[in-house]
C-alpha positions in Angstrom: 113.4 200.4 -229.3 110.6 199.8 -229.3 107.9 201.1 -226.4 107.0 197.9 -224.0 103.4 199.1 -223.1 102.5 198.3 -227.0 103.2 194.7 -226.8 102.9 194.8 -223.0 99.3 193.4 -221.5 98.6 195.5 -218.8 95.5 193.2 -218.3 97.4 190.7 -215.8 99.4 192.7 -214.4 96.9 195.2 -213.2 95.3 192.3 -211.8 98.1 191.4 -209.5 98.5 195.2 -208.6 101.9 194.6 -209.9 102.4 197.3 -212.8 104.7 199.4 -211.6 108.1 196.6 -211.2 107.2 195.1 -214.5 108.4 198.1 -216.5 111.9 199.9 -216.4 112.5 203.1 -214.8 113.1 204.6 -217.8 109.9 204.0 -218.9 108.0 204.7 -215.5 110.1 208.7 -215.8 108.0 209.0 -219.7 104.7 207.9 -218.0 104.8 210.5 -215.4 103.1 214.3 -216.4 101.9 214.2 -220.1 99.7 216.2 -221.8 96.7 213.8 -223.3 94.6 214.5 -226.2 90.9 213.3 -226.9 90.6 211.3 -230.7 87.8 209.2 -231.7 89.0 206.1 -230.9 89.8 206.4 -228.0 90.5 208.8 -224.5 94.0 210.8 -224.5 94.7 212.1 -220.7 96.1 215.2 -219.1 97.9 212.7 -217.1 99.0 209.1 -216.2 101.4 208.2 -213.3 101.4 204.2 -212.1 99.0 203.3 -209.1 101.1 203.0 -205.7 99.6 203.7 -202.7 98.4 206.3 -200.7 95.2 208.5 -201.1 94.3 208.8 -204.5 93.0 213.0 -204.7 90.8 214.4 -207.3 91.8 216.8 -209.9 89.2 219.2 -212.1 90.3 219.2 -216.0 90.2 220.1 -219.3 91.8 218.3 -221.0 91.3 214.8 -220.7 88.0 213.5 -222.5 85.8 211.4 -220.0 85.7 211.5 -216.0 88.5 208.4 -214.7 88.4 207.1 -211.1 91.4 204.6 -210.1 89.0 203.0 -207.6 86.1 200.9 -208.1 83.8 202.0 -204.8 81.3 204.6 -205.8 80.7 203.3 -209.3 77.5 203.1 -209.5 75.6 200.9 -213.0 78.9 199.9 -213.7 79.6 197.1 -216.8 83.0 195.7 -217.5 84.9 196.0 -220.7 86.6 193.9 -223.5 90.5 194.1 -223.5 90.5 196.7 -226.3 87.1 198.2 -226.2 88.1 201.2 -224.7 91.9 202.2 -224.9 93.4 205.7 -222.5 96.4 207.2 -224.6 98.9 209.3 -224.3 101.1 212.0 -226.0 103.5 209.1 -226.7 100.8 206.7 -228.1 101.5 204.4 -225.0 97.6 202.6 -223.7 96.3 201.9 -220.0 93.1 199.5 -219.9 90.1 200.8 -218.7 88.3 197.9 -216.9 84.8 199.2 -216.9 82.3 201.8 -217.1 79.7 203.0 -214.4 77.8 206.3 -213.2 80.1 207.3 -210.0 78.5 209.1 -207.1 81.4 211.2 -205.9 79.7 212.4 -201.5 81.5 216.6 -201.4 82.3 218.4 -198.3 79.7 220.3 -199.2 77.0 217.7 -197.7 76.5 217.7 -202.3 76.5 214.3 -204.4 78.2 214.8 -207.9 76.7 212.1 -210.4 79.7 211.6 -213.0 78.3 209.9 -215.8 80.2 207.8 -217.6 83.0 207.2 -215.6 86.3 204.9 -216.4 88.1 202.7 -214.1 91.5 202.7 -215.1 93.7 201.4 -211.6 96.7 202.0 -214.2 96.4 205.7 -213.1 96.6 207.7 -209.0 95.1 211.2 -209.2 90.9 210.5 -210.3 90.1 213.4 -212.8 87.0 215.2 -213.6 86.1 216.4 -216.3 84.8 220.1 -217.0 83.7 219.8 -220.2 81.2 217.1 -219.1 79.3 218.9 -216.3 78.9 222.1 -218.0 77.6 220.5 -220.3 75.2 219.2 -217.0 74.8 222.8 -216.4 77.7 223.5 -214.0 79.1 226.9 -213.3 83.1 226.9 -213.0 84.9 229.5 -210.8 88.8 230.9 -210.5 89.8 233.5 -208.6 92.4 233.6 -206.0 93.9 230.1 -207.4 91.0 227.6 -207.1 88.2 226.4 -209.1 84.9 226.4 -207.2 81.8 225.9 -209.2 77.6 225.7 -208.1 74.9 224.2 -210.4 71.6 226.7 -209.6 73.0 228.8 -207.1 73.8 225.3 -204.9 77.6 225.5 -204.3 79.2 222.1 -204.5 82.8 222.2 -203.4 85.7 224.1 -204.6 89.9 223.4 -206.2 93.0 225.0 -205.1 95.5 224.6 -206.7 98.4 222.6 -206.4 101.6 222.1 -208.2 99.8 223.2 -211.4 97.0 221.6 -211.2 93.1 222.1 -209.5 93.0 219.2 -206.7 89.0 219.2 -205.0 89.0 219.4 -201.6 87.6 217.0 -199.5 88.5 218.0 -196.6 87.2 221.2 -194.9 83.0 220.3 -194.5 81.0 223.3 -195.7 77.7 223.7 -194.7 75.8 224.9 -198.1 72.8 226.8 -195.9 70.4 226.5 -199.4 69.9 222.6 -199.6 70.7 221.8 -195.4 72.8 218.4 -197.6 75.1 216.3 -195.3 78.0 214.0 -195.9 75.4 210.6 -194.4 79.0 209.6 -192.7 80.4 212.0 -191.7 77.6 214.4 -190.3 78.5 218.0 -188.0 77.4 216.6 -184.9 76.5 219.5 -183.4 74.2 220.5 -186.2 72.5 216.8 -185.5 72.1 217.8 -181.6 70.7 220.8 -182.8 68.1 220.1 -184.5 67.3 216.8 -182.0 66.9 219.5 -179.4 65.2 222.3 -180.7 67.1 224.3 -182.7 68.6 225.4 -178.9 71.5 227.3 -179.5 75.7 226.3 -179.5 76.7 227.7 -176.1 73.6 225.6 -174.3 74.5 221.7 -176.7 78.7 223.3 -175.3 77.6 223.3 -171.8 75.0 220.0 -172.3 78.9 218.6 -174.4 80.6 219.3 -170.8 78.6 218.4 -168.4 78.6 215.3 -169.2 75.2 215.1 -170.6 75.7 214.1 -174.4 77.9 211.2 -175.7 81.5 213.2 -176.4 82.5 213.8 -179.7 84.9 216.9 -181.6 82.5 219.3 -181.4 83.1 221.8 -184.9 81.2 225.0 -185.2 78.9 225.3 -187.5 77.4 227.5 -190.5 74.2 229.6 -189.5 71.3 227.7 -189.1 68.5 229.0 -192.3 65.7 227.5 -189.6 66.6 230.1 -187.2 66.8 233.3 -189.4 63.5 232.1 -190.5 62.0 231.3 -187.2 64.1 233.8 -184.4 63.6 237.5 -184.6 63.7 239.4 -180.8 63.7 242.3 -180.0 66.7 244.1 -177.8 65.6 242.1 -174.4 64.1 244.1 -171.3 67.2 244.3 -168.5 64.7 245.7 -165.5 65.9 242.6 -162.4 64.0 241.2 -159.5 63.7 239.1 -156.9 64.5 235.5 -157.3 62.9 232.8 -155.4 64.3 231.1 -152.9 62.2 227.6 -153.7 60.7 225.8 -156.0 57.4 227.6 -156.7 58.8 229.9 -154.2 57.0 232.1 -157.5 54.7 230.7 -160.6 54.5 233.3 -163.9 51.9 232.2 -166.0 50.4 233.5 -169.0 48.3 232.5 -172.4 50.0 233.0 -175.5 46.7 232.6 -178.4 44.5 232.7 -180.1 46.9 232.1 -182.6 46.9 232.6 -187.0 46.3 228.8 -187.4 44.1 226.5 -184.6 46.0 223.3 -183.8 45.6 219.8 -184.3 42.0 218.7 -181.8 41.1 222.4 -182.8 43.5 224.1 -179.9 44.1 228.1 -180.5 45.5 229.0 -177.3 48.4 227.6 -175.2 48.8 228.7 -171.5 52.7 228.1 -169.7 53.7 228.1 -166.1 57.5 228.7 -165.4 58.5 227.7 -162.6 60.5 231.1 -161.1 63.2 229.5 -158.8 64.1 226.5 -161.5 63.0 227.9 -164.9 61.0 224.3 -165.2 58.1 224.9 -166.8 54.7 223.1 -168.7 53.1 223.9 -170.9 49.0 223.3 -171.6 46.9 223.2 -175.3 43.4 224.6 -174.9 40.8 226.1 -177.2 39.0 228.8 -175.2 40.7 231.5 -172.3 38.3 230.4 -170.1 39.8 226.9 -169.4 42.8 229.1 -168.1 41.5 227.7 -164.6 41.1 225.0 -165.1 44.1 224.0 -165.9 45.9 226.5 -162.8 44.2 223.4 -161.0 45.3 220.5 -163.4 49.2 222.5 -163.2 48.8 222.7 -159.2 48.1 219.7 -158.3 50.3 217.7 -160.4 53.7 219.9 -159.2 52.3 220.1 -155.1 51.4 215.7 -154.5 55.3 215.5 -157.0 57.6 217.8 -155.1 55.4 217.7 -151.7 55.9 221.2 -151.6 53.3 224.2 -152.5 53.1 227.0 -154.4 53.4 230.2 -152.1 53.3 232.8 -154.9 51.6 233.3 -158.1 52.9 236.7 -161.1 50.2 236.9 -163.2 49.9 240.6 -166.1 45.9 241.6 -165.5 44.1 239.7 -168.0 40.5 238.3 -167.1 40.8 235.1 -167.2 43.3 235.5 -163.4 40.5 237.6 -162.1 37.4 235.5 -162.4 36.2 235.6 -159.6 36.5 231.9 -158.6 40.1 231.7 -159.4 40.9 234.5 -157.1 38.7 232.6 -154.9 40.7 229.9 -155.5 44.3 230.9 -154.1 42.7 232.6 -151.5 41.6 229.1 -150.1 45.5 227.7 -151.1 47.0 231.0 -149.8 47.9 231.8 -152.7 49.7 235.2 -153.0 48.0 236.7 -156.4 51.3 239.0 -158.4 50.2 240.8 -161.3 51.6 243.4 -162.9 51.0 246.6 -163.6 48.3 247.8 -166.3 50.0 247.8 -170.2 54.1 246.8 -168.6 54.2 242.9 -169.8 58.1 243.3 -168.6 57.8 242.4 -165.2 56.6 238.9 -166.0 58.9 238.4 -168.1 59.6 235.0 -167.6 56.3 234.0 -168.9 56.6 236.4 -171.6 60.4 235.6 -172.8 59.5 231.8 -172.3 56.5 231.8 -175.2 58.5 233.7 -177.3 60.9 231.0 -177.2 58.8 228.8 -177.3 57.2 230.3 -180.5 60.0 231.4 -182.5 61.3 227.6 -181.8 58.6 225.8 -183.3 58.4 228.1 -186.2 62.5 227.0 -186.6 61.2 223.2 -186.2 58.2 223.3 -188.5 61.0 225.4 -191.9 62.3 222.3 -191.2 59.7 220.0 -192.4 57.2 218.8 -195.1 54.2 218.7 -192.2 51.3 221.5 -192.0 50.7 224.4 -189.1 48.7 222.5 -188.1 50.8 220.3 -186.5 52.4 223.7 -184.2 50.6 222.0 -180.8 52.4 219.4 -181.2 55.9 221.0 -181.8 55.2 223.3 -178.9 54.6 220.6 -176.7 57.7 219.0 -178.5 60.1 221.6 -177.5 58.9 221.8 -174.3 59.7 219.2 -173.3 63.4 219.4 -174.2 63.4 223.1 -173.3 63.3 221.5 -170.2 66.3 219.7 -170.7 68.2 222.3 -171.6 71.2 224.7 -170.0 69.1 228.2 -169.1 71.7 230.9 -168.2 69.7 231.1 -165.7 69.8 228.8 -163.4 73.4 226.6 -162.9 71.7 223.3 -163.9 69.1 222.6 -166.0 66.2 222.7 -165.0 65.2 219.9 -165.3 67.8 218.7 -162.6 67.0 221.5 -160.9 63.6 220.0 -160.6 64.1 216.3 -160.1 66.9 216.3 -159.0 68.4 214.4 -161.8 70.9 214.2 -164.7 68.0 214.7 -167.4 68.5 211.6 -170.4 69.3 212.8 -174.8 70.1 209.1 -175.5 66.4 209.3 -177.1 65.7 211.9 -179.2 64.9 212.7 -182.4 64.6 215.9 -185.3 61.3 216.4 -184.9 59.7 216.1 -187.9 61.8 213.5 -189.5 60.3 210.3 -191.2 60.7 207.2 -189.6 59.6 204.3 -190.4 57.6 201.8 -187.7 56.2 198.2 -187.1 53.0 198.6 -189.0 49.4 198.7 -186.8 47.1 199.8 -189.7 46.2 197.2 -191.8 44.3 193.9 -190.5 45.7 191.3 -192.6 50.1 191.3 -192.7 50.6 190.4 -196.5 53.1 187.8 -195.2 55.3 189.3 -199.1 53.5 192.7 -198.4 55.6 195.9 -196.0 56.3 194.7 -192.4 56.1 198.3 -191.5 54.5 202.2 -192.4 56.6 205.1 -193.0 55.3 207.6 -190.8 56.8 211.4 -188.8 57.9 212.1 -186.0 56.4 214.3 -184.0 56.0 214.8 -180.1 56.7 212.7 -176.9 54.1 211.1 -174.8 54.0 211.8 -171.4 51.8 209.1 -169.7 54.6 205.7 -171.3 57.7 205.9 -173.3 57.9 206.2 -176.6 57.6 208.1 -180.0 54.5 209.7 -181.1 53.8 209.0 -184.7 51.8 210.6 -187.5 50.2 208.0 -189.8 49.7 210.4 -193.1 48.3 207.5 -195.7 45.8 207.6 -192.1 46.1 211.1 -190.8 45.8 209.7 -187.6 48.0 210.0 -184.6 49.6 207.7 -182.3 52.0 206.3 -179.5 55.3 203.5 -180.7 57.7 202.7 -178.6 60.5 202.7 -181.3 61.5 203.3 -185.5 63.5 203.2 -187.3 64.5 207.6 -187.9 66.2 209.2 -191.3 67.6 212.1 -189.0 70.7 211.8 -191.7 68.2 212.0 -195.0 66.1 214.4 -193.0 68.3 216.7 -193.2 70.0 216.1 -196.5 66.3 216.7 -198.0 66.3 220.4 -199.4 63.8 222.6 -197.8 61.3 225.4 -198.8 62.9 228.5 -197.1 58.9 229.6 -196.9 58.7 231.5 -193.4 56.1 229.9 -191.3 53.6 232.1 -190.6 51.5 230.9 -187.1 51.6 234.2 -184.8 49.4 235.3 -182.5 46.1 237.6 -183.2 46.5 240.2 -180.5 43.2 240.1 -179.3 41.5 242.8 -177.5 42.5 244.0 -173.4 41.9 242.4 -171.5 43.7 243.9 -168.3 42.0 245.5 -165.3 42.8 248.7 -164.3 44.2 249.1 -160.8 41.0 250.9 -160.0 37.9 248.5 -159.3 34.0 248.9 -161.7 33.4 249.6 -158.2 35.1 252.3 -157.3 34.3 254.2 -160.9 30.3 253.9 -159.8 31.1 255.3 -156.4 32.8 258.1 -157.8 30.3 258.5 -160.9 27.2 258.6 -158.2 30.3 261.8 -156.9 30.2 263.5 -160.3 26.2 263.0 -161.0 25.1 264.8 -157.7 27.1 268.1 -158.0 25.5 270.6 -160.5 27.6 271.3 -163.4 30.2 275.0 -162.4 31.0 277.7 -165.4 34.0 276.0 -167.3 36.6 277.5 -165.8 39.1 278.7 -168.0 42.5 277.3 -168.1 46.6 278.0 -169.7 47.0 276.5 -173.1 50.4 275.5 -172.3 51.5 271.8 -172.9 51.1 269.9 -168.9 52.7 266.7 -168.6 52.7 265.1 -165.5 55.6 263.5 -163.6 57.5 260.7 -163.7 57.0 259.7 -159.9 52.7 258.1 -160.8 55.0 256.0 -163.1 52.8 253.5 -164.1 49.5 255.4 -162.6 49.1 258.0 -164.9 47.8 255.1 -167.8 45.7 254.3 -165.5 44.2 257.4 -165.0 44.2 257.7 -168.0 40.7 255.3 -168.8 39.1 256.4 -165.8 39.2 260.0 -167.1 37.6 258.9 -170.7 34.9 256.5 -169.1 34.0 259.5 -166.6 33.8 262.6 -169.9 31.2 259.1 -171.4 28.3 259.6 -168.5 26.5 263.2 -168.0 26.4 265.7 -165.8 23.4 266.4 -165.6 19.9 265.8 -165.7 18.9 267.8 -168.3 22.0 267.3 -171.0 20.9 262.8 -170.3 17.4 264.0 -171.4 18.4 265.1 -174.6 20.7 262.8 -175.0 20.2 260.1 -178.1 19.9 257.0 -175.6 17.0 259.3 -173.2 13.9 256.5 -172.8 16.8 254.1 -171.2 17.6 256.9 -168.8 14.1 258.4 -167.9 13.3 254.1 -167.3 16.3 254.2 -165.2 15.3 257.4 -163.3 11.6 255.3 -162.8 12.7 252.0 -161.5 15.0 253.5 -158.7 11.9 255.9 -158.2 
């Protein structure tokens, strides 16, 4: 008895999807689970089950002669094949028709896209087939271990195929985050990671709280793998565990701190930034500065705005002993406004921990945001202001609600947030005369949220301009799919000379010097050589005491000693002027 497939016209039957009902049962059984081989005249396939309804998995195979797909969707640059142009044979000689050939783009759970060249469209088969030999020639590396076949190229993981019923079936359900490439499926991106990037790389706990509080649109939360940008941008020491009394109302205590100068100037030639953080709500302001001397003016700007908006007055201001906070003008202003100045002891930035942590967090997040974009490091100023805007709208473990809600009494709107640094298409603004046939938009970068108006800041690299536009087409998912360099962002604070003003003021030092000079020199007293240590009860005063002694030891103790020194002429001139 001849095989009916030898003279059967599959082309017309496949188009009507009636192949299974047209073949006798015994011949359908003969077609199942056949071993395929390749020849010069045709392609022999590993398994040819007649198409039935249901899913069509992808199988990794070494015996098939080409890639085979059962669905035309995903087949790009395809060309139709004439009947008999390419035949697929089973071991018993039966033929199955290939209707088209092209390149199939297979999206993988890792976020990678696998391009299967010369993939044949054969709807009569119920399993897609990936020919391992073809991928091997393209540089893919395969590893079979623990009943699973995984493959990668150039060290980048693509996918895995667990062993099922004797076949390695490609895993297409479990999303896998590829740290090196930051690639995700464009239609199934991890929403939690998307918001992680939109909100300036905040931690998962904050994202979960925003979702649980209803501030984010409802989505199925899926944990994501470690973010490489966070690893590059954040690395901290153990926190300081000291506690201080909390303020009981808005503006009850404001923490102030200056950070800089930075290793790279921001656009606009800014080298510093100053932060003001409300103790009660943890709501914060940040201002860029070119010089430290601008601190006083920035404080007055901050004071006028917040007191006018809240109808309250600042009660206390906590800072370190930086000279920018202890100028006569600054001190007089605080006294006139009835603001209590709280100065931390020398050498103890932990006592101004709110500002110290805020500045550290700002820099960490800026580095994480910068490591995920192609923008120059000089855009750190825009990244800083953007994250300062977002952190006010994110939960803090120090307060029950978001700082924005405690500050304004309103729920924050997060729906308009975008991933900082992503590309966007914006309606053309920089051409005098639009070409009717030319493009209607320009490719820009999203770099921030303007304070004065609704909209977004965009950077147009062609003309090196930053401008405000109401909206744009943001390529967030494409941005996350781009490869990143993985290089560390070198944005650090350059430590300047210590400017802390000691507790003993200058006029006290002068008085002590005069006393020392007026006392005649006495014979040196023999002292014990035993090492002595200051008792703990002196605390932070000990270091300042040493500073004072060092200054005193540089002064001459007698007139004769002064006349023998290298600056004797100046001493003599000063003596004559006093006489």
